[in-house]
RODO-2510 file (C-alpha; in nm, 4 decimals, decimal comma):
residues 609
     n   res          X          Y          Z
     1     m     1,6575    -2,2814    -1,0959
     2     k     1,6197    -1,9143    -1,1210
     3     v     1,2690    -1,7709    -1,2212
     4     l     1,2075    -1,4044    -1,2885
     5     g     0,8682    -1,2450    -1,1964
     6     l     0,7271    -0,9359    -1,3659
     7     s     0,4553    -0,7294    -1,2185
     8     p     0,1907    -0,5688    -1,4355
     9     l     0,3619    -0,2995    -1,6653
    10     d     0,0493    -0,0720    -1,6321
    11     k     0,1907     0,0556    -1,3037
    12     d     0,4714     0,0060    -1,0387
    13     s     0,6761    -0,2261    -1,2652
    14     t     0,8467    -0,4499    -1,0515
    15     v     1,1376    -0,7308    -1,0966
    16     t     1,1534    -1,0187    -0,8581
    17     l     1,4067    -1,2877    -0,8787
    18     v     1,3582    -1,6107    -0,6817
    19     e     1,6021    -1,8904    -0,6603
    20     d     1,4887    -2,2243    -0,5664
    21     g     1,1881    -2,0699    -0,3845
    22     a     1,3839    -1,7921    -0,1900
    23     i     1,3537    -1,4272    -0,2947
    24     i     1,7095    -1,2959    -0,3637
    25     y     1,5910    -0,9669    -0,5424
    26     a     1,3052    -0,7476    -0,5804
    27     a     1,2808    -0,3790    -0,6541
    28     a     1,0321    -0,1378    -0,8457
    29     e     1,1393     0,0411    -1,1669
    30     e     1,0504     0,3590    -1,0022
    31     r     1,3314     0,3753    -0,7530
    32     f     1,5721     0,3649    -1,0724
    33     t     1,3874     0,6312    -1,3057
    34     r     1,2853     0,8485    -1,0022
    35     v     0,9037     0,8508    -1,1462
    36     k     0,6513     0,7569    -0,9075
    37     l     0,4763     0,4295    -0,9872
    38     q     0,6893     0,3964    -1,3107
    39     d     0,4925     0,1836    -1,6081
    40     g     0,6582     0,0252    -1,8711
    41     f     0,9204    -0,2559    -1,9225
    42     p     1,1609    -0,2328    -1,6053
    43     w     1,4604    -0,2183    -1,7872
    44     r     1,6580    -0,0740    -1,4969
    45     a     1,5339    -0,2849    -1,2301
    46     l     1,6242    -0,5745    -1,4200
    47     e     1,9716    -0,4612    -1,4867
    48     s     1,9998    -0,3925    -1,1026
    49     a     1,8718    -0,7508    -1,0516
    50     l     2,1242    -0,9372    -1,2753
    51     e     2,3991    -0,7354    -1,1293
    52     t     2,3174    -0,7341    -0,7495
    53     t     2,2743    -1,1245    -0,7961
    54     g     2,5496    -1,1820    -1,0335
    55     t     2,2677    -1,3680    -1,2404
    56     k     2,3447    -1,4060    -1,6161
    57     i     2,0260    -1,3881    -1,8577
    58     e     2,0678    -1,7348    -1,9642
    59     e     2,0501    -1,8603    -1,6063
    60     i     1,6859    -1,7462    -1,5965
    61     e     1,4955    -2,0625    -1,6919
    62     r     1,1393    -1,8952    -1,6984
    63     v     0,9788    -1,5604    -1,6944
    64     v     0,6260    -1,5226    -1,5082
    65     y     0,3894    -1,2354    -1,5654
    66     p     0,0496    -1,1951    -1,3239
    67     f    -0,1863    -1,1293    -1,6359
    68     l    -0,3454    -1,3652    -1,9265
    69     s    -0,3257    -1,2741    -2,2687
    70     v    -0,4937    -0,9783    -2,4069
    71     d    -0,7499    -1,1990    -2,5688
    72     q    -0,8486    -1,4041    -2,2369
    73     e    -0,8443    -1,0804    -2,0273
    74     t    -1,0889    -0,9140    -2,2817
    75     k    -1,3073    -1,2050    -2,2847
    76     l    -1,3281    -1,2171    -1,9166
    77     f    -1,4188    -0,8386    -1,8572
    78     e    -1,6653    -0,8320    -2,1469
    79     r    -1,8311    -1,1186    -1,9988
    80     n    -1,8443    -0,9517    -1,6584
    81     l    -1,9675    -0,6231    -1,7940
    82     e    -2,2635    -0,7869    -1,9885
    83     k    -2,3788    -0,9152    -1,6447
    84     e    -2,3191    -0,5871    -1,5037
    85     r    -2,5742    -0,4396    -1,7497
    86     e    -2,8344    -0,7060    -1,6728
    87     f    -2,7810    -0,6556    -1,3017
    88     l    -2,8319    -0,2459    -1,3430
    89     d    -3,1426    -0,3107    -1,5654
    90     e    -3,2913    -0,5769    -1,2748
    91     h    -3,1958    -0,3565    -0,9695
    92     e    -3,4502    -0,0841    -0,8602
    93     a    -3,3377     0,2420    -0,8821
    94     n    -3,3748     0,4952    -0,5834
    95     a    -3,3570     0,8722    -0,6134
    96     t    -3,0809     0,9923    -0,3957
    97     s    -3,2027     1,3230    -0,3603
    98     d    -3,4129     1,2914    -0,0645
    99     e    -3,1161     1,0841     0,1070
   100     v    -2,8602     1,3513     0,0413
   101     r    -3,1077     1,6264     0,1760
   102     e    -3,1475     1,4222     0,5103
   103     a    -2,7935     1,3325     0,5017
   104     k    -2,7041     1,7102     0,5150
   105     t    -2,9034     1,7520     0,8580
   106     r    -2,6482     1,5036     0,9868
   107     v    -2,3288     1,7241     0,9257
   108     p    -2,2042     1,8922     1,2702
   109     e    -2,1271     2,2416     1,2692
   110     n    -1,8506     2,2857     1,5250
   111     r    -1,5883     2,1023     1,4900
   112     p    -1,1855     2,1185     1,6117
   113     p    -0,9378     2,2167     1,3460
   114     v    -0,8145     1,9276     1,0840
   115     p    -0,4496     1,9435     1,0086
   116     g    -0,4059     2,0243     0,6567
   117     l    -0,7714     2,1781     0,5863
   118     l    -0,8408     2,5368     0,5783
   119     q    -1,1373     2,4556     0,7926
   120     p    -1,2721     2,1307     0,9149
   121     n    -1,5978     2,1514     0,7032
   122     e    -1,4174     2,2118     0,3861
   123     r    -1,5927     2,0742     0,0676
   124     q    -1,4490     1,9734    -0,2644
   125     e    -1,6494     2,2546    -0,4191
   126     k    -1,6430     2,2763    -0,8155
   127     g    -1,8978     2,5616    -0,8884
   128     l    -2,2612     2,6070    -0,9649
   129     l    -2,2586     2,4392    -1,3078
   130     k    -2,0863     2,1134    -1,2239
   131     s    -2,2667     2,0872    -0,8897
   132     l    -2,6007     2,1020    -1,0778
   133     a    -2,4574     1,8478    -1,3344
   134     y    -2,3404     1,5987    -1,0715
   135     r    -2,7252     1,6424    -0,8920
   136     v    -2,8507     1,5124    -1,2488
   137     l    -2,5728     1,2486    -1,3388
   138     a    -2,5420     1,1003    -1,0046
   139     s    -2,8850     1,0723    -0,8707
   140     e    -2,9960     0,7167    -0,9153
   141     g    -3,2428     0,6892    -1,2319
   142     i    -3,2536     0,6384    -1,5959
   143     v    -2,9711     0,9001    -1,6546
   144     s    -2,7476     0,7658    -1,4150
   145     r    -2,8109     0,4049    -1,4734
   146     n    -2,6765     0,4807    -1,8502
   147     i    -2,4101     0,6974    -1,7040
   148     a    -2,2703     0,3982    -1,5351
   149     k    -2,3180     0,1538    -1,8265
   150     r    -2,1285     0,4138    -2,0498
   151     g    -1,8566     0,4397    -1,7886
   152     s    -1,8144     0,0657    -1,7898
   153     e    -1,8074     0,0329    -2,1619
   154     q    -1,5569     0,2877    -2,1507
   155     w    -1,3455     0,1149    -1,8895
   156     g    -1,3791    -0,1903    -2,1285
   157     r    -1,2291     0,0123    -2,4551
   158     e    -0,9455     0,1456    -2,2540
   159     a    -0,8660    -0,1916    -2,0567
   160     s    -0,8420    -0,3634    -2,3872
   161     a    -0,6304    -0,1110    -2,5482
   162     f    -0,3841    -0,0906    -2,2324
   163     h    -0,3577    -0,4866    -2,2183
   164     q    -0,2835    -0,4926    -2,5916
   165     r    -0,0028    -0,2336    -2,5267
   166     w     0,1317    -0,3580    -2,2248
   167     q     0,1649    -0,7176    -2,3818
   168     q     0,3371    -0,5742    -2,7052
   169     e     0,5959    -0,3924    -2,4938
   170     l     0,6332    -0,7209    -2,2523
   171     e     0,6987    -0,9446    -2,5579
   172     a     0,9316    -0,6907    -2,7112
   173     g     1,1245    -0,6377    -2,3975
   174     l     1,1722    -0,9829    -2,3185
   175     a     1,2812    -1,0967    -2,6559
   176     e     1,5392    -0,7868    -2,6646
   177     v     1,7157    -0,9042    -2,3562
   178     g     1,7253    -1,2818    -2,4435
   179     l     1,4040    -1,4080    -2,2569
   180     g     1,1846    -1,4538    -2,5500
   181     g     0,9999    -1,8003    -2,5608
   182     k     1,0508    -1,8261    -2,1446
   183     l     0,7247    -1,6516    -2,0730
   184     k     0,4401    -1,8137    -1,8662
   185     r     0,1239    -1,6084    -1,7688
   186     i    -0,0699    -1,6518    -1,4316
   187     e    -0,3971    -1,5696    -1,3565
   188     h    -0,3820    -1,2387    -1,1530
   189     h    -0,5487    -1,3166    -0,8143
   190     l    -0,3858    -1,6199    -0,8128
   191     s    -0,0576    -1,4424    -0,8082
   192     h    -0,1671    -1,2074    -0,4959
   193     a    -0,3061    -1,5232    -0,3224
   194     s     0,0515    -1,6948    -0,3654
   195     n     0,2610    -1,4139    -0,2499
   196     a     0,0440    -1,3639     0,0753
   197     f     0,0361    -1,7632     0,1483
   198     f     0,3634    -1,8707     0,0493
   199     n     0,5305    -1,5805     0,2605
   200     s     0,2910    -1,6076     0,5715
   201     g     0,4605    -1,9187     0,7080
   202     f     0,1315    -2,0778     0,7975
   203     d     0,0617    -2,4331     0,7151
   204     e    -0,2880    -2,3508     0,6334
   205     a    -0,4827    -2,0302     0,6263
   206     l    -0,7680    -1,8379     0,4557
   207     i    -0,6469    -1,6185     0,1701
   208     v    -0,8457    -1,3163     0,0642
   209     t    -0,7280    -1,0712    -0,2328
   210     l    -0,8934    -0,7374    -0,3045
   211     d    -0,7921    -0,5077    -0,5785
   212     g    -0,9245    -0,3084    -0,8747
   213     y    -0,9345    -0,5450    -1,1414
   214     g    -0,7125    -0,8559    -1,2451
   215     s    -0,8163    -1,1220    -1,4977
   216     g    -1,1849    -1,0671    -1,4608
   217     l    -1,1985    -1,0478    -1,0820
   218     a    -1,1761    -0,7884    -0,8133
   219     g    -1,1390    -1,0038    -0,5414
   220     s    -1,1205    -1,3644    -0,4264
   221     v    -1,1284    -1,6196    -0,1368
   222     s    -0,9367    -1,9044    -0,1403
   223     i    -0,7915    -2,2091     0,1067
   224     g    -0,4109    -2,2252     0,1289
   225     r    -0,3182    -2,5692     0,2785
   226     d     0,0519    -2,7171     0,2886
   227     d     0,1631    -2,6321    -0,1073
   228     r    -0,1822    -2,5782    -0,2458
   229     i    -0,4258    -2,3025    -0,3224
   230     e    -0,7756    -2,3757    -0,3840
   231     r    -1,0222    -2,0899    -0,4698
   232     l    -1,3649    -2,0698    -0,2870
   233     h    -1,5113    -1,7589    -0,4476
   234     g    -1,4304    -1,4863    -0,7089
   235     n    -1,5897    -1,1298    -0,6763
   236     e    -1,6255    -1,0104    -1,0525
   237     y    -1,5155    -0,6924    -1,1884
   238     p    -1,6646    -0,4310    -1,1872
   239     h    -1,7907    -0,4954    -0,8042
   240     s    -1,4430    -0,3539    -0,6945
   241     l    -1,3675    -0,2173    -0,3537
   242     g    -1,0742    -0,0939    -0,5360
   243     t    -1,2706     0,1076    -0,7880
   244     f    -1,4772     0,2327    -0,4971
   245     y    -1,2101     0,3457    -0,2790
   246     e    -1,0361     0,4989    -0,5923
   247     s    -1,3603     0,6734    -0,6833
   248     v    -1,3472     0,8632    -0,3290
   249     t    -0,9691     0,9310    -0,3896
   250     s    -1,0329     1,1116    -0,7245
   251     a    -1,3472     1,3077    -0,5847
   252     l    -1,1540     1,4499    -0,2910
   253     g    -0,9026     1,5929    -0,5036
   254     f    -0,6331     1,3109    -0,4664
   255     k    -0,4472     1,0876    -0,7281
   256     p    -0,5958     0,7410    -0,7465
   257     s    -0,3466     0,4653    -0,6965
   258     r    -0,1197     0,6928    -0,5079
   259     h    -0,3137     0,8951    -0,2313
   260     e    -0,5376     0,6666    -0,0872
   261     g    -0,3593     0,6731     0,2506
   262     k    -0,4650     1,0205     0,2742
   263     i    -0,8543     0,9437     0,2482
   264     v    -0,7702     0,6583     0,5458
   265     g    -0,6177     0,9453     0,7215
   266     l    -0,8955     1,2024     0,6757
   267     a    -1,1627     0,9459     0,7782
   268     a    -1,0738     0,9563     1,1322
   269     y    -1,1602     1,3152     1,1445
   270     g    -1,5079     1,2790     1,0042
   271     d    -1,8543     1,1300     1,1200
   272     p    -1,9253     0,7972     0,8966
   273     e    -2,2763     0,7927     0,9684
   274     v    -2,3473     1,1180     0,7856
   275     l    -2,3409     0,9414     0,4670
   276     g    -2,3078     0,5914     0,5358
   277     k    -2,6707     0,5137     0,4917
   278     l    -2,6428     0,6328     0,1489
   279     l    -2,3211     0,4326     0,0750
   280     r    -2,4471     0,1096     0,2171
   281     r    -2,7649     0,0995    -0,0106
   282     r    -2,5264     0,0808    -0,3246
   283     f    -2,3979    -0,2703    -0,2090
   284     v    -2,6204    -0,5874    -0,2397
   285     q    -2,4539    -0,9151    -0,0906
   286     k    -2,5017    -1,1938    -0,3221
   287     n    -2,3977    -1,5742    -0,3952
   288     g    -2,1134    -1,5484    -0,1261
   289     g    -2,0058    -1,2058    -0,2522
   290     f    -2,1006    -0,8354    -0,3271
   291     r    -2,2154    -0,6167    -0,6053
   292     i    -2,2060    -0,2656    -0,6259
   293     v    -2,4561    -0,0320    -0,8033
   294     e    -2,3458     0,2011    -1,0546
   295     t    -1,9837     0,1340    -0,9860
   296     n    -1,8492     0,3411    -1,2680
   297     n    -2,0489     0,6244    -1,2372
   298     m    -1,7748     0,8664    -1,1109
   299     y    -2,0309     1,1592    -1,0884
   300     f    -2,1684     0,9800    -0,7464
   301     a    -1,8446     1,0272    -0,5410
   302     r    -1,7945     1,3957    -0,7037
   303     l    -2,1607     1,4825    -0,5944
   304     l    -2,0878     1,3450    -0,2253
   305     a    -1,7542     1,5669    -0,2379
   306     d    -1,9157     1,8733    -0,3850
   307     q    -2,1782     1,8557    -0,1097
   308     f    -2,0347     1,7581     0,2193
   309     p    -1,7088     1,8037     0,4358
   310     k    -1,4367     1,5926     0,2937
   311     i    -1,3811     1,4329     0,6356
   312     d    -1,7347     1,3053     0,6343
   313     v    -1,7108     1,1767     0,2805
   314     a    -1,3800     0,9942     0,3779
   315     a    -1,5141     0,8627     0,7047
   316     a    -1,8330     0,7261     0,5209
   317     y    -1,6105     0,5390     0,2216
   318     q    -1,3671     0,3958     0,5030
   319     r    -1,6439     0,2765     0,7073
   320     v    -1,8438     0,1038     0,4290
   321     l    -1,5454    -0,0537     0,2798
   322     e    -1,4506    -0,2005     0,6232
   323     e    -1,7973    -0,3253     0,6615
   324     v    -1,8204    -0,4819     0,3329
   325     a    -1,4989    -0,6251     0,3407
   326     c    -1,5160    -0,7769     0,6860
   327     a    -1,8644    -0,9267     0,5995
   328     y    -1,7316    -1,0670     0,2700
   329     v    -1,4092    -1,2214     0,4952
   330     a    -1,6188    -1,3224     0,8065
   331     q    -1,8684    -1,5674     0,6241
   332     y    -1,5472    -1,7544     0,4929
   333     v    -1,3773    -1,7689     0,8401
   334     q    -1,7065    -1,9244     0,9831
   335     k    -1,7469    -2,1559     0,6898
   336     t    -1,3987    -2,2832     0,6717
   337     g    -1,3136    -2,2687     1,0481
   338     l    -0,9624    -2,1317     0,9421
   339     r    -0,8172    -1,9125     1,2017
   340     n    -0,5100    -1,7833     1,0004
   341     l    -0,6137    -1,5044     0,7476
   342     v    -0,3404    -1,3988     0,4847
   343     l    -0,4247    -1,0950     0,2564
   344     s    -0,2858    -0,9297    -0,0714
   345     g    -0,4028    -0,6798    -0,3203
   346     g    -0,4276    -0,2936    -0,3380
   347     v    -0,7259    -0,2601    -0,0956
   348     v    -0,5353    -0,3934     0,1872
   349     a    -0,2814    -0,1336     0,1517
   350     n    -0,5687     0,0036     0,3934
   351     v    -0,4021    -0,0563     0,7362
   352     k    -0,7089     0,0316     0,9120
   353     l    -0,8963    -0,2209     0,7203
   354     n    -0,6744    -0,4765     0,8111
   355     q    -0,6872    -0,3997     1,1768
   356     r    -1,0754    -0,4585     1,1378
   357     l    -1,0127    -0,7893     0,9470
   358     r    -0,7814    -0,8996     1,2078
   359     d    -1,0818    -0,8564     1,4652
   360     i    -1,3322    -1,0867     1,2979
   361     d    -1,4224    -1,3493     1,5494
   362     g    -1,2491    -1,6466     1,4943
   363     v    -0,9125    -1,4967     1,3216
   364     d    -0,6159    -1,5785     1,5551
   365     g    -0,3376    -1,4804     1,2949
   366     i    -0,3028    -1,2501     1,0305
   367     f    -0,0407    -1,1673     0,7477
   368     i    -0,0309    -0,8924     0,4638
   369     h     0,2173    -0,9462     0,1848
   370     p     0,4414    -0,6326     0,2249
   371     n     0,3979    -0,5568    -0,1213
   372     m     0,0404    -0,5772    -0,1215
   373     g    -0,0422    -0,4042    -0,4480
   374     d     0,0320    -0,5104    -0,8194
   375     g     0,4084    -0,4649    -0,7525
   376     g     0,4021    -0,7871    -0,5591
   377     c     0,1928    -0,9780    -0,8205
   378     g     0,5384    -1,0942    -0,9852
   379     t     0,6612    -1,2157    -0,6523
   380     g     0,3492    -1,4415    -0,6122
   381     a     0,3653    -1,5424    -0,9659
   382     a     0,7436    -1,6492    -0,9284
   383     l     0,6708    -1,8379    -0,6068
   384     l     0,4084    -2,0410    -0,7446
   385     e     0,6748    -2,2165    -0,9844
   386     f     0,8275    -2,3546    -0,6758
   387     a     0,4929    -2,4720    -0,5037
   388     g     0,5712    -2,8010    -0,3185
   389     r     0,9402    -2,7207    -0,2370
   390     p     0,9487    -2,6543     0,1687
   391     e     1,1924    -2,3600     0,1069
   392     t     0,8905    -2,1744    -0,0772
   393     k     0,6701    -2,1630     0,2261
   394     r     0,8593    -1,9599     0,4576
   395     r     0,8268    -1,6570     0,6807
   396     l     1,0117    -1,3473     0,5404
   397     t     1,2795    -1,2535     0,8008
   398     d     1,2659    -0,8835     0,6235
   399     v     1,2157    -0,7544     0,2646
   400     y     1,5543    -0,5765     0,1938
   401     f     1,5560    -0,7103    -0,1475
   402     g     1,6916    -0,4123    -0,3542
   403     p     2,0390    -0,2992    -0,4542
   404     g     2,2896    -0,1978    -0,1867
   405     y     2,6284    -0,0048    -0,2093
   406     n     2,9461    -0,0531    -0,0452
   407     s     3,1524     0,2228     0,1460
   408     d     3,3668     0,3059    -0,1692
   409     e     3,0669     0,3781    -0,3704
   410     i     2,9009     0,5791    -0,0623
   411     v     3,2200     0,7741    -0,0093
   412     s     3,2671     0,8753    -0,3602
   413     a     2,9210     1,0229    -0,3941
   414     l     2,9821     1,2213    -0,0665
   415     k     3,3030     1,3587    -0,2093
   416     t     3,1306     1,4309    -0,5457
   417     a     2,8759     1,6386    -0,3894
   418     q     3,1722     1,7869    -0,1596
   419     l     3,0158     1,7083     0,1612
   420     p     3,2534     1,6732     0,4776
   421     f     3,1846     1,3487     0,6442
   422     t     3,2752     1,1356     0,9692
   423     h     3,3374     0,7839     0,9846
   424     y     3,1737     0,5956     1,2804
   425     t     3,2102     0,2225     1,3876
   426     p     2,9405     0,1494     1,5015
   427     i     2,7192     0,4402     1,3813
   428     e     2,4354     0,3164     1,5543
   429     p     2,4746     0,5036     1,9229
   430     k     2,5724     0,8162     1,7657
   431     i     2,2374     0,8052     1,5706
   432     a     2,0559     0,7282     1,8861
   433     m     2,2182     1,0278     2,0403
   434     l     2,1190     1,2759     1,7742
   435     l     1,7562     1,1397     1,8140
   436     a     1,7366     1,1950     2,1885
   437     a     1,8802     1,5236     2,1312
   438     g     1,5909     1,6207     1,8976
   439     k     1,7734     1,5964     1,5592
   440     v     1,6128     1,4895     1,2531
   441     v     1,8422     1,2066     1,0867
   442     a     1,7899     1,0373     0,7349
   443     r     1,9070     0,6844     0,7477
   444     f     2,0611     0,5141     0,4312
   445     d     2,1920     0,1733     0,4965
   446     g     2,2295    -0,1873     0,3227
   447     r     1,9832    -0,3197     0,0796
   448     m     1,6803    -0,1375    -0,0258
   449     e     1,3403    -0,2285     0,1011
   450     y     1,0786    -0,4026    -0,1496
   451     g     0,7536    -0,2481    -0,1422
   452     p     0,5960     0,0977    -0,0569
   453     r     0,6977     0,0942     0,3167
   454     a     1,0619     0,2448     0,4486
   455     l     1,1768    -0,0173     0,6980
   456     g     1,4713     0,1420     0,8466
   457     h     1,7184     0,1202     0,5385
   458     r     1,5885     0,4162     0,3397
   459     s     1,4086     0,6151     0,6314
   460     i     1,4030     0,9570     0,8068
   461     l     1,4149     0,9195     1,1874
   462     y     1,2887     1,1551     1,4507
   463     h     1,1874     1,1264     1,8156
   464     a     0,8070     1,0837     1,8696
   465     k     0,7611     1,3163     2,1356
   466     e     0,6487     1,6279     1,9688
   467     p     0,3126     1,6259     1,7962
   468     a     0,3593     1,9344     1,5786
   469     v     0,6489     1,7540     1,3817
   470     n     0,3818     1,6178     1,1568
   471     q     0,3176     1,9880     1,0028
   472     w     0,6676     2,1304     1,0127
   473     l     0,8667     1,8107     0,8823
   474     n     0,6143     1,7438     0,5966
   475     q     0,6350     2,0754     0,4843
   476     r     1,0005     2,0309     0,4706
   477     l     0,9534     1,7562     0,2561
   478     g     0,7103     1,8941     0,0513
   479     r     0,4084     1,6860     0,1568
   480     t     0,0699     1,7158     0,2603
   481     e    -0,0583     1,4278     0,5160
   482     f    -0,3398     1,3645     0,7216
   483     m    -0,1894     1,0723     0,9091
   484     p     0,0662     1,1031     1,1721
   485     f     0,4146     0,9611     1,1071
   486     a     0,4475     0,5932     1,1601
   487     p     0,6585     0,4726     1,4706
   488     a     0,9131     0,1872     1,4777
   489     t     0,9198     0,0323     1,7838
   490     l     1,1514    -0,2297     1,9322
   491     h     0,9751    -0,5802     1,9185
   492     e     1,0535    -0,6864     2,2742
   493     h     0,8510    -0,3689     2,3935
   494     r     0,5364    -0,4271     2,1686
   495     h     0,2742    -0,5419     2,4332
   496     a     0,3675    -0,2293     2,6539
   497     n     0,2929     0,0035     2,3477
   498     y     0,0056    -0,1592     2,1275
   499     l    -0,3382    -0,3703     2,2241
   500     h    -0,4041    -0,7012     2,0929
   501     m    -0,0780    -0,7687     1,9028
   502     d    -0,0755    -1,1434     1,9268
   503     g    -0,1057    -1,3107     1,6022
   504     a    -0,0327    -0,9743     1,4114
   505     d     0,3252    -0,8982     1,5237
   506     y     0,4670    -1,0649     1,2023
   507     a     0,2374    -0,8386     1,0015
   508     a     0,3622    -0,5436     1,1909
   509     t     0,7251    -0,6168     1,0919
   510     f     0,6296    -0,4712     0,7732
   511     m     0,4130    -0,1819     0,8712
   512     t     0,1147    -0,3030     0,7263
   513     i    -0,1315    -0,2822     0,9856
   514     t    -0,2654    -0,0251     1,2683
   515     f    -0,3151    -0,1019     1,6304
   516     d    -0,5002     0,0510     1,9236
   517     c    -0,2086     0,2141     2,1325
   518     t    -0,1823     0,1889     2,4786
   519     a    -0,1812     0,5130     2,7466
   520     s     0,1881     0,4950     2,7825
   521     m     0,2491     0,4984     2,3935
   522     k    -0,0125     0,7960     2,3682
   523     r     0,1702     0,9697     2,6400
   524     d     0,5384     0,8993     2,5147
   525     c     0,4811     0,9171     2,1498
   526     p     0,1881     1,1519     2,0730
   527     a     0,3606     1,2518     1,7150
   528     a     0,3131     0,8746     1,6104
   529     v    -0,0518     0,8027     1,7203
   530     h    -0,3680     0,9311     1,5206
   531     v    -0,6372     1,1231     1,6365
   532     d    -0,8356     0,7972     1,6597
   533     g    -0,5786     0,6512     1,9156
   534     t    -0,4104     0,4004     1,6632
   535     a    -0,0491     0,3953     1,5153
   536     r     0,0787     0,2037     1,2398
   537     p     0,4137     0,0453     1,3696
   538     q     0,6853    -0,1227     1,2424
   539     l     0,8015    -0,3834     1,4844
   540     v     1,2001    -0,3852     1,4754
   541     s     1,3869    -0,7023     1,6066
   542     a     1,7599    -0,8010     1,5970
   543     e     1,6694    -1,0482     1,3267
   544     s     1,4664    -0,8407     1,1102
   545     s     1,7117    -0,5321     1,1131
   546     p     2,0103    -0,5825     1,3253
   547     g     2,1491    -0,2210     1,2726
   548     f     1,8012    -0,0465     1,3286
   549     h     1,7491    -0,2681     1,6179
   550     k     2,0714    -0,1411     1,7686
   551     i     1,9536     0,2294     1,7102
   552     l     1,6383     0,1755     1,8843
   553     t     1,7828    -0,0233     2,1973
   554     e     2,0667     0,2694     2,2127
   555     y     1,7687     0,5084     2,2243
   556     y     1,5749     0,3274     2,4647
   557     k     1,8523     0,3366     2,6962
   558     l     1,8872     0,7020     2,6628
   559     t     1,5218     0,8150     2,6898
   560     g     1,3142     0,5137     2,8278
   561     i     1,0975     0,5322     2,5197
   562     p     1,1393     0,2362     2,2647
   563     s     0,9582     0,4112     1,9416
   564     v     1,0903     0,6691     1,7203
   565     i     0,9209     0,8236     1,3987
   566     n     0,9981     0,6272     1,0771
   567     t     0,9016     0,7827     0,7480
   568     s     1,0143     0,7422     0,4080
   569     f     1,3209     0,9079     0,2759
   570     n     1,2062     1,0829    -0,0182
   571     m     1,0984     1,4265    -0,1063
   572     h     0,7218     1,4918    -0,2031
   573     e     0,5899     1,2848    -0,5016
   574     e     0,8959     1,1231    -0,5466
   575     p     0,9917     0,7317    -0,4814
   576     i     1,1898     0,6419    -0,1756
   577     v     1,5521     0,7057    -0,2425
   578     c     1,7402     0,4252    -0,4006
   579     t     2,1245     0,5358    -0,4459
   580     p     2,3392     0,7431    -0,2470
   581     d     2,3182     1,0251    -0,4827
   582     d     1,9447     1,0036    -0,4309
   583     a     1,9968     1,0150    -0,0692
   584     i     2,2180     1,3109    -0,0685
   585     r     2,0046     1,4930    -0,3021
   586     a     1,6875     1,4407    -0,0710
   587     f     1,8888     1,5174     0,2427
   588     l     2,0022     1,8524     0,1070
   589     q     1,6778     1,9417    -0,0345
   590     g     1,4651     1,8475     0,2671
   591     n     1,7088     2,0454     0,4862
   592     l     1,7470     1,7533     0,7119
   593     d     1,9843     1,7830     1,0242
   594     y     2,1808     1,4710     0,9581
   595     l     2,2494     1,1964     0,6992
   596     a     2,3716     0,8526     0,8216
   597     i     2,4620     0,6700     0,5216
   598     g     2,6250     0,3699     0,5871
   599     d     2,8946     0,4106     0,8439
   600     f     2,9347     0,7834     0,7587
   601     l     2,7642     1,0888     0,9366
   602     v     2,7167     1,3800     0,7347
   603     e     2,5749     1,7488     0,8924
   604     h     2,3562     1,9513     0,7059
   605     p     2,5751     2,2233     0,5426
   606     s     2,3309     2,4999     0,6193
   607     g     2,4151     2,4231     1,0080
   608     h     2,0353     2,5087     1,0883
   609     q     2,0198     2,2721     1,3504
***
């Protein structure tokens, strides 16, 4: 039996094909259109899924989609927004002006430089008129309350229109490809819970989902046991940690749903206590969950970004996110006695948060679904159709579920680009030699990764001994980053490089959690260690990625270091490369030293190395 899972069409539209409980294909439409977080019906990803797996459209017995009908979704969020109006009317407003003045006295004056900022106390200044407007519109009181209510009303109108649009596009697309009448809708957070639990390998676990919005909720807690998922609590939208973090992403000049990782990086340079008190006061713990005061008043985060250093704003939002999420989860860990924690939802793309959740007293094991955002919801919805089958609940060996390309296709692309190449069998020792010699190697091999992380098949590799690489390589790729590059580390050397790995090494296979680094990791791989002493590793085993493991093994033999830098193979604001043509273009534009594509090695024609 084959089931097609489609993620929500509003962003990062993704196709997953599951056969008898096993994922046989998964890829995002963005990889084919080359438009980051591509929305709409995933025509090209679906075409690739059918071609890659040899599936005929009539073999698909069901299509599952992780949102309810537009009428059901609208009913849920309209009910919630009415509750929010009542909450705001009942909750006493406290003017923030005094607290803002007090917070300014806590801003340190002398600070070390921050990579990517002109000066460490740089603010997101908007000019006098906007600054004055923010003070009026964001200072708690009648005006700010009304702004928040109007923000929620506007969100509701737009959400209803979006759901209507995507429902029409979904149904029209399915009808056109011959899958009309096979659609089944799944509640959004249940799909998140499903992909977290059924891919975790745990027999029982506490399941936590946290995102922006989905089927009336912004978060949930469930028990996963055997083949059943039982919900304990749902945290209703608009009391959303996703919306909370998106607001600061936008306020600091970045793109929500795309650049939240930059906030995580910035946060490590700031002092969370400058604004921590002010932010904590906007949260109310209640009925096993939490509520947020004036969630949809977008001017509050803009006021802080205008008045305070970016690094302190980021640090406060990161710290409060961690505190609220950990308090939410910890009460259910204690209540249930469950010692395994599994996570899904866009909020848990935050790898620092995941480390804090791992550290909750009573948590022994953790897993984060590799495609934790909405792009993974189609996977969860499809897996639900096979609940009860032993093969459904399995650990993922890897997530190389996208398309792959054979040697003939690679050679054809290289010849078309008029690039000379050398064939190596095996190629892995040669790649290791180049890395040890200080060369930048782009690697394109096998099937493409599913989810947001490059895990060695579509990766740019470099040794991790040179801290300055974060500046010059990002400049080559047209990127601005505040996080260091992530390391890929031999699984067998994990304990020598990272602390408290037990119970989290499976999650680290997919680069979804940070760890404190050992002294040897800090000494040997400073380019992969953040200013706070953490790193976000990919643990590479012979089982998860045989070819990549061979490269790291050979590199270790040459250098005595079991880690290299692994960053995604793409140019700035582009998706990770998918095809040989994509790889060649990014290789040339990025001015990288070498391209290892399949068993073929290409030296950059500029010869700059």
